[in-house]
C-alpha positions in Angstrom: -95.5 58.9 13.8 -94.5 55.7 15.6 -90.8 56.3 15.9 -90.8 55.9 19.7 -92.5 52.6 19.7 -91.1 49.0 19.5 -91.7 47.7 16.0 -91.8 44.2 14.7 -91.8 43.9 10.9 -94.1 41.3 9.6 -93.8 38.6 7.2 -95.2 39.9 3.9 -96.0 38.9 0.4 -94.9 40.9 -2.6 -94.6 44.5 -1.5 -97.3 44.5 1.2 -95.7 45.2 4.6 -97.5 45.2 8.0 -95.6 46.6 11.0 -97.2 46.4 14.4 -96.0 47.9 17.7 -96.8 48.2 21.4 -95.9 51.4 23.2 -94.0 49.5 25.9 -92.6 46.0 26.4 -93.7 45.8 30.0 -96.9 47.4 31.3 -98.1 48.0 34.8 -101.7 46.9 35.4 -102.8 50.5 35.8 -101.6 51.5 32.3 -103.4 51.2 29.0 -102.2 48.9 26.4 -101.5 50.7 23.1 -101.1 48.8 19.8 -100.3 50.7 16.6 -99.5 49.5 13.1 -98.6 50.6 9.6 -99.6 48.9 6.4 -98.0 49.9 3.2 -97.8 48.6 -0.4 -94.6 49.6 -2.2 -94.0 52.1 0.6 -97.4 53.8 0.1 -99.9 53.7 3.1 -102.9 51.4 2.4 -106.0 53.3 3.5 -108.8 50.7 3.2 -107.5 47.3 4.4 -108.8 45.0 7.1 -106.5 43.8 9.8 -107.5 40.8 11.9 -106.1 41.3 15.4 -105.8 38.6 18.1 -104.5 38.9 21.7 -103.9 35.8 23.8 -103.4 36.0 27.6 -100.6 34.3 29.6 -102.9 31.2 30.0 -102.8 30.9 26.2 -106.5 31.7 26.0 -107.7 34.0 23.3 -108.8 37.3 24.9 -109.4 39.7 22.1 -110.4 39.2 18.4 -111.1 42.4 16.5 -111.2 43.4 12.8 -109.6 46.8 12.5 -109.4 49.0 9.5 -106.4 51.0 8.2 -108.1 54.4 8.1 -111.4 53.7 6.4 -113.6 50.7 5.9 -113.4 48.9 2.5 -116.7 49.1 0.6 -116.8 45.5 -0.6 -118.4 43.5 -2.1 -117.5 40.9 0.6 -117.9 37.2 0.0 -119.4 36.7 3.5 -120.4 39.3 6.1 -122.1 40.0 9.4 -125.3 42.0 8.9 -126.2 42.9 12.5 -125.9 41.9 16.1 -128.6 42.2 18.8 -128.6 41.6 22.5 -131.5 39.4 23.6 -133.4 37.8 26.5 -133.6 34.0 27.1 -136.3 33.8 24.4 -134.3 35.5 21.7 -136.3 38.8 22.0 -134.3 42.0 21.8 -133.2 43.3 25.2 -131.1 46.4 25.8 -130.6 46.6 29.6 -128.9 44.0 31.9 -127.9 44.0 35.5 -124.5 42.9 36.8 -124.8 39.1 37.5 -127.6 38.7 34.9 -127.5 36.4 31.9 -127.7 37.9 28.4 -128.2 36.5 25.0 -126.8 37.5 21.6 -128.1 37.0 18.0 -126.0 37.6 14.9 -127.2 37.6 11.3 -124.6 36.5 8.7 -124.8 36.2 4.9 -122.9 34.4 2.2 -122.9 36.7 -0.9 -120.7 34.4 -3.0 -121.6 31.7 -5.5 -119.6 29.0 -3.5 -119.5 27.7 0.0 -117.4 29.5 2.6 -116.0 28.1 5.9 -116.3 30.9 8.4 -115.8 31.5 12.1 -117.8 34.3 13.8 -116.8 35.6 17.2 -118.4 38.1 19.5 -116.1 40.2 21.8 -117.8 42.1 24.6 -116.3 45.3 25.9 -117.3 47.5 28.9 -118.0 51.2 28.5 -114.4 51.7 29.8 -113.0 49.9 26.8 -112.0 46.7 28.8 -112.8 43.4 27.1 -114.7 41.0 29.4 -116.0 38.2 27.2 -115.1 36.5 23.9 -117.1 33.7 22.4 -117.7 31.9 19.1 -121.2 32.2 18.0 -120.9 30.4 14.7 -118.2 28.1 13.2 -119.1 26.2 10.1 -119.8 26.4 6.3 -122.1 28.9 4.7 -123.7 27.7 1.4 -124.0 30.0 -1.6 -126.4 32.8 -0.8 -127.2 31.4 2.6 -128.4 33.7 5.3 -127.9 32.4 8.9 -129.1 33.6 12.2 -126.8 32.4 15.0 -127.6 32.9 18.6 -126.0 32.2 22.0 -127.5 32.0 25.5 -126.6 32.4 28.3 -123.6 34.8 28.4 -123.1 35.8 32.0 -122.6 39.5 32.8 -120.0 39.6 35.6 -121.3 40.5 39.1 -118.6 43.3 39.2 -119.4 44.5 35.7 -118.7 48.2 34.9 -121.9 50.1 34.4 -122.6 51.9 31.2 -123.0 51.3 27.5 -121.2 48.1 26.6 -120.3 47.1 23.0 -120.4 43.8 21.1 -117.8 43.6 18.3 -118.5 40.8 15.8 -115.8 39.5 13.4 -116.1 37.1 10.6 -113.0 35.4 9.3 -111.5 32.2 7.9 -109.5 31.3 11.0 -107.5 33.1 13.6 -104.4 35.2 12.5 -102.2 32.9 14.6 -103.5 30.1 12.4 -102.9 32.2 9.2 -106.5 33.3 8.9 -107.9 36.5 7.4 -110.9 38.7 7.9 -113.6 38.4 5.3 -115.4 41.7 6.0 -115.5 44.7 8.4 -116.7 43.9 11.9 -120.2 44.8 13.0 -120.9 46.4 16.4 -123.9 46.5 18.6 -124.5 48.2 22.0 -126.3 47.3 25.2 -126.5 48.8 28.6 -125.3 47.3 31.9 -127.3 48.8 34.8 -126.8 52.6 34.6 -123.9 54.6 33.3 -122.7 57.0 30.6 -121.7 56.6 27.0 -119.3 53.9 25.8 -115.7 54.2 24.9 -115.1 55.8 21.5 -111.8 54.8 19.8 -109.8 57.5 17.9 -110.0 57.5 14.1 -107.0 56.0 12.2 -104.9 57.9 9.7 -104.6 56.2 6.3 -102.5 53.1 6.4 -102.5 52.8 10.2 -104.3 50.8 12.9 -104.7 52.0 16.5 -106.0 49.8 19.3 -106.0 51.1 23.0 -107.6 49.5 26.0 -107.1 49.4 29.8 -105.3 46.4 31.3 -106.6 46.8 34.8 -109.3 44.4 35.9 -110.4 43.0 39.3 -108.2 39.9 38.7 -105.7 40.5 35.9 -103.5 37.8 34.5 -99.8 38.8 34.9 -97.3 37.5 32.5 -96.6 37.5 28.8 -99.4 38.3 26.2 -99.1 37.5 22.5 -100.5 39.7 19.8 -101.1 38.5 16.2 -102.1 40.6 13.2 -102.8 39.5 9.7 -104.2 41.3 6.6 -104.9 40.6 3.0 -105.1 43.3 0.3 -106.0 42.1 -3.2 -103.9 39.0 -3.8 -101.3 40.0 -1.1 -101.1 38.9 2.5 -99.0 40.3 5.4 -98.8 39.4 9.0 -96.9 40.2 12.2 -96.7 39.3 15.9 -95.4 40.8 19.1 -95.5 40.1 22.8 -95.7 42.3 25.9 -95.6 41.6 29.7 -98.1 42.7 32.3 -97.1 43.2 35.9 -99.1 44.1 39.0 -96.7 46.9 39.9 -98.4 47.8 43.2 -97.8 44.4 44.7 -94.6 45.4 46.5 -94.4 42.4 48.8 -95.2 39.6 46.3 -98.4 38.4 47.9 -100.4 38.5 44.7 -102.6 41.4 45.8 -102.4 45.1 46.4 -103.5 46.1 49.9 -102.8 48.5 52.7 -99.4 46.9 53.3 -98.3 48.0 49.8 -99.7 51.5 50.3 -97.9 51.8 53.6 -94.7 50.5 52.1 -94.6 53.2 49.4 -95.9 55.9 51.7 -93.2 55.3 54.3 -90.6 55.9 51.6 -92.3 58.9 50.0 -89.9 61.6 49.0 -86.8 59.4 49.0 -84.2 59.0 46.3 -81.2 56.6 45.8 -78.7 57.1 48.7 -81.4 58.2 51.2 -81.6 56.1 54.4 -85.2 55.0 53.7 -84.7 54.4 50.0 -86.0 51.1 48.6 -86.1 50.6 44.9 -89.2 48.4 45.2 -91.2 51.5 46.3 -90.1 53.3 43.1 -92.9 51.8 41.1 -92.3 53.7 37.9 -88.5 53.3 38.1 -87.7 57.1 37.8 -85.3 57.0 40.8 -87.6 58.8 43.2 -90.7 57.9 45.3 -93.4 60.5 44.6 -97.1 60.9 44.0 -96.8 59.0 40.7 -95.8 55.9 42.6 -98.5 56.4 45.2 -101.1 56.8 42.5 -100.2 53.5 40.8 -100.5 51.6 44.1 -103.8 53.4 44.9 -105.3 52.7 41.5 -104.4 49.0 41.8 -105.7 48.8 45.5 -107.8 45.8 46.0 -106.7 44.0 42.9 -105.7 40.3 43.2 -103.7 38.4 40.6 -105.8 35.9 38.6 -104.4 32.4 39.3 
C-alpha cells in the first residue's frame, strides 16, 4: 500500500490511470530515493505494462532512463526491441573486468520486427553494484527499416576513478522519445553486467506486485547535485496512454555551516550539541539534522555518512 506517500495523479486516456509517488518531498543525501507507482485500467491493476521512467537532475540534465514493468514483463511481440548488450574493449571485443579510471566500450544489438520503419532512441544507463547510476548515454538514435538488425557501439565510456567496486549493470531502453517529450517504451529493457575491479554481487531490485512499479536507489555520491529533481513517467497499454510527473529536492544535510562540503567542522558542530533538545543552553536546530527535536546518534550518523562529500557545482 502507498497511502503514506505523496501521490501525483497522472494525465490519462480513457480509463488508464498512472499514479507515481516519492516517499518524501525532501531527501538528505544519505537517504535512498524511493519511487512507487500504480497503474490501473477501470480501477483494476495492470500487471504487464511498460513504464518509461526519466529523472532529470537540478542542472536539467537527464540522469536516469529506465523501462520498468508493472509486475511482470509483457511477452510481446514488440515492433522493435533490444536483443542484448555487451561490454567491450577498444576493439569491440567482449570484456568483463574494468579498473576504476579505465575506458570501457559497449555494444548493443537492436532489431526491427515490424513491416514498417520505426524511429527509435536507445539509451544505456550504467549503475554501480550499490544501485547508484553513474553514466547515461545514447548509443543509437535514428530510424530502423523493416526487419533491420543493427549493432550499435560506443567507445570510450570512462569508468570514474572513484568508481564503486563490484558487479555493475548496464540497463538498455528502446523508446520513441523521452517521457518528458510524450515518448513511450517499445519493449522491455535489456540488462548486461560487467565488473569494476573487485567486489561482490550487484544490487537486486525487489519484485513488483501486479499493477505497480518500484524504483529505489541511493542518492549519495562523491559530488551530488543539490536542488530540485524532476521525475517523468509514461506508459501505453493497448490504445491507451497515461503519464505523470513529480519533483523532489535533495539537500546535503550534514553541511551545517553552508560551505558546500561536509568536514570535521560539521561533525564537531553536531557532536558539541549531542544530547540537547529545544530549550537547552547548547541547543541549535541546525544540529538537529533529521528534525526530530533532539540531537542524537541519528544526526551524528547522517553527518558521518556524508563526511568528505562536496556539492557538485
